[in-house]
C-alpha positions as CSV (number, residue, x, y, z in Angstrom):
1,X,0.0,0.0,0.0
2,X,1.1,3.6,-0.6
3,X,0.2,6.9,0.8
4,X,-0.9,9.1,-2.0
5,X,-0.7,12.9,-2.2
6,X,-4.1,14.6,-1.5
7,X,-5.4,17.0,-4.0
8,X,-6.3,20.4,-2.4
9,X,-8.3,23.4,-3.4
10,X,-8.1,25.2,-5.7
11,X,-7.0,22.3,-7.9
12,X,-9.5,22.1,-10.8
13,X,-9.5,18.2,-10.7
14,X,-11.8,18.6,-7.6
15,X,-14.5,19.9,-9.9
16,X,-14.5,17.0,-12.3
17,X,-17.4,14.6,-12.5
18,X,-15.8,11.1,-12.0
19,X,-16.3,8.2,-14.4
20,X,-17.9,5.0,-13.3
21,X,-15.8,2.0,-12.6
22,X,-16.5,-0.5,-15.4
23,X,-14.5,-3.5,-14.0
24,X,-13.5,-4.2,-10.5
25,X,-10.0,-5.5,-11.0
26,X,-6.7,-5.6,-9.2
27,X,-6.0,-2.0,-10.2
28,X,-9.3,-0.9,-8.5
29,X,-8.5,-3.0,-5.4
30,X,-5.0,-1.5,-5.2
31,X,-6.5,2.0,-5.5
32,X,-8.9,1.2,-2.6
33,X,-6.0,-0.1,-0.5
34,X,-3.9,3.0,-1.2
35,X,-6.9,5.3,-0.6
36,X,-7.6,3.6,2.7
37,X,-3.9,4.0,3.9
38,X,-4.0,7.6,2.7
39,X,-7.2,8.3,4.6
40,X,-5.7,6.9,7.8
41,X,-2.5,8.7,7.4
42,X,-4.4,12.0,7.0
43,X,-6.6,11.1,10.0
44,X,-9.8,11.4,7.9
45,X,-13.0,9.4,8.0
46,X,-13.7,9.4,4.2
47,X,-11.9,9.8,0.9
48,X,-13.0,10.0,-2.7
49,X,-10.7,8.8,-5.5
50,X,-10.6,12.3,-7.1
51,X,-9.0,13.6,-3.8
52,X,-6.0,11.5,-4.8
53,X,-6.2,12.6,-8.4
54,X,-8.1,9.6,-9.8
55,X,-11.3,10.6,-11.6
56,X,-13.2,7.3,-10.9
57,X,-16.3,6.7,-8.7
58,X,-14.6,5.1,-5.7
59,X,-15.0,6.1,-2.1
60,X,-13.6,4.7,1.2
61,X,-15.1,5.4,4.6
62,X,-14.2,4.4,8.1
63,X,-16.1,6.1,11.0
64,X,-14.3,4.1,13.6
65,X,-12.3,5.9,16.3
66,X,-8.9,7.0,15.1
67,X,-5.7,5.8,16.6
68,X,-4.1,8.2,19.1
69,X,-0.5,9.3,19.7
70,X,-0.9,8.3,23.3
71,X,0.8,4.9,23.8
72,X,-1.3,4.2,26.9
73,X,-4.5,4.1,24.9
74,X,-5.3,0.9,22.9
75,X,-5.3,1.1,19.1
76,X,-8.6,1.8,17.6
77,X,-10.5,-0.9,15.7
78,X,-10.5,-0.2,12.0
79,X,-13.4,-1.0,9.8
80,X,-12.7,0.5,6.3
81,X,-15.4,0.1,3.7
82,X,-15.1,0.6,0.0
83,X,-18.0,1.9,-2.1
84,X,-17.6,1.4,-5.9
85,X,-20.0,3.5,-8.1
86,X,-22.0,4.7,-5.0
87,X,-25.3,6.5,-5.8
88,X,-27.9,8.1,-3.6
89,X,-31.3,6.5,-4.4
90,X,-33.4,8.7,-2.0
91,X,-33.0,11.2,0.8
92,X,-35.2,12.2,3.7
93,X,-37.0,15.5,3.9
94,X,-35.7,15.9,7.4
95,X,-32.2,17.5,7.6
96,X,-29.4,17.6,10.0
97,X,-26.3,19.8,10.5
98,X,-22.7,18.7,11.0
99,X,-19.5,20.7,11.3
100,X,-17.8,19.3,8.2
101,X,-14.2,19.3,7.2
102,X,-12.4,17.9,4.2
103,X,-8.9,16.6,3.6
104,X,-8.8,18.7,0.3
105,X,-9.5,21.8,2.3
106,X,-7.2,21.2,5.3
107,X,-8.0,22.5,8.8
108,X,-11.1,24.3,7.6
109,X,-14.6,23.5,8.9
110,X,-18.1,24.8,8.4
111,X,-21.6,23.7,9.5
112,X,-23.4,22.1,6.6
113,X,-27.1,21.1,6.4
114,X,-27.9,17.9,4.5
115,X,-30.6,15.3,4.4
116,X,-30.6,13.4,7.7
117,X,-31.0,10.1,6.0
118,X,-30.3,8.6,2.6
119,X,-30.5,5.3,0.8
120,X,-27.4,4.4,-1.1
121,X,-26.6,1.7,-3.6
122,X,-23.0,0.6,-4.5
123,X,-20.8,-2.3,-5.5
124,X,-18.3,-3.9,-3.2
125,X,-14.9,-5.1,-4.2
126,X,-16.4,-8.4,-5.4
127,X,-18.8,-6.6,-7.7
128,X,-21.8,-7.4,-5.5
129,X,-24.5,-4.7,-5.4
130,X,-25.7,-3.4,-2.0
131,X,-28.3,-1.0,-0.8
132,X,-28.4,0.5,2.6
133,X,-30.3,3.1,4.6
134,X,-27.8,5.5,6.2
135,X,-28.3,8.1,8.9
136,X,-26.3,10.2,11.3
137,X,-22.6,10.8,10.5
138,X,-22.6,7.9,8.0
139,X,-25.3,9.7,5.9
140,X,-23.4,13.0,6.1
141,X,-20.1,11.4,5.2
142,X,-21.5,9.4,2.3
143,X,-23.3,12.5,0.9
144,X,-20.0,14.5,1.3
145,X,-18.0,11.8,-0.6
146,X,-20.5,11.3,-3.4
147,X,-20.5,15.1,-3.8
148,X,-16.8,14.8,-4.5
149,X,-17.5,12.3,-7.2
150,X,-19.7,14.9,-8.8
151,X,-17.3,17.8,-8.5
152,X,-19.0,19.4,-5.5
153,X,-17.2,20.5,-2.3
154,X,-18.7,20.9,1.1
155,X,-18.1,24.7,0.8
156,X,-20.6,24.8,-2.0
157,X,-23.3,24.1,0.6
158,X,-22.5,27.2,2.6
159,X,-23.1,30.9,2.0
160,X,-20.8,32.8,-0.4
161,X,-19.7,35.0,2.6
162,X,-18.8,32.0,4.7
163,X,-17.1,30.3,1.8
164,X,-15.0,33.4,1.0
165,X,-14.0,33.7,4.7
166,X,-13.0,30.0,4.9
167,X,-10.9,30.2,1.7
168,X,-9.2,33.4,2.9
169,X,-8.4,31.6,6.2
170,X,-7.0,28.7,4.3
171,X,-4.8,31.0,2.1
172,X,-3.5,32.7,5.3
173,X,-2.7,29.4,6.9
174,X,-0.8,28.2,3.8
175,X,1.1,31.5,3.7
176,X,2.1,31.2,7.3
177,X,3.2,27.6,6.8
178,X,5.4,28.5,3.8
């Protein structure tokens, strides 16, 4: 497995609509393994293939507790899941708000309102089709990652003023780090 570089705003690749995966082969399985390792390394809970520069409809998610730097705490259990060609079939009218962040917009967060529940269909790494009703953080995370596959970022769901402030804050943080 390899840790891949994460594509960050304002890279135009983040605005691409990703192509469906036609065949689940060793290349796709390796991409999933590398994406999973990259997500863990960046301490994220979800990652879309476009965030590592691959314009294909692949998502990995693991909402399990992250490992800590504290050696006295036990390692967290990992439960990574791969979603090939995920699609939202339906969403609830009820909404919920989460303070979202994104590995492609480092260290920036904003409250985003999304449907509270969604039904999602996808293929697993064996090509088997699944459907599941999702709610809570899983529903939010899945919607966030599927947005990536469609060229949409979480900052597109907030007001222009908040988006501009967030992007200025990111630019300032990058300047200070340089």
